[in-house]
N, C-alpha and C positions, 0 to 999 in steps of 0.2 A: 504494500500500500504506500509506504513512504517513498519508494522508488518512483512510483507513478506520479506522486505529488512533486517530487524533485524534477522529474522530466517536464512537467507542465510549467513549473516556475522558471526553469532555465531554458525553455524552448526558444530558439532564435528564428524560427520559421515565420514567414509572413502569414498572418491570420486576419481574415476579414469576416466580420459578423454583421449581418443586416437584419434588424428587427423593426418592422414598420418603417418609420422615417428616421431611424437612428442607425448609424453605421460606425462600428469600431474597427480600427485598423491597428494591429499590433505588429511591432518590429518593423516599422517604417524607418527610412533614413532621413528624409527631408521633405518639407512642404515647399513646393516650387511656386504654386499659384494659389492664392486664396481670394476669391471674389464671391459676391452674393449669388452668382449663378453657376460657378464652377470651382472645383478644388482639384489641383493636380499634385499628386504625392509620389515621390520617388521611393521605391523599395528595392531591395536587392533583386536585380534582373527583371524588374517590372516597373511600369509607370501606371499609376492608378488615376483615372480621370473620372471624377464624379460631377455630373451635371444635374441641375435642378433649379429650384427657386427658394429664396430666403434661407440659403445655406449658412450655417454658423458652426464654429468649432466650440464645443461646450466642454471639452476635456483635452488637455494637452500635457503630455508627460514625455520623458525621453524616448519611450518606446511605444506609446499609445496615443492615438488621436481619436476623438469622437466627433463625428459630423452629424448635425441634425438639420432638418428642414424638409422640403418637399423634394426628395431624391427621385429623379426621373430615369437617369441612365448611369451605368457604371461600366467603364471600359478598362480592361486589363491588358495593356500593351506591353511590348518588350522594350 
């Protein structure tokens, strides 16, 4: 059990969770663009483009960002 918990805590893989109009991104590298209608985030080997309306960042930590608003599209590019 503790091994599983340690693996979750120290996991460095990109993780994206979307629930309703709230999106969490774990283990990102940099926020490239932050605007009311789009957010562009750099992660290891990926660029995440979120488009929508009234987008805001409601949580910002070294390895986690939370985006809320009316999320319309998510593009996972290389």
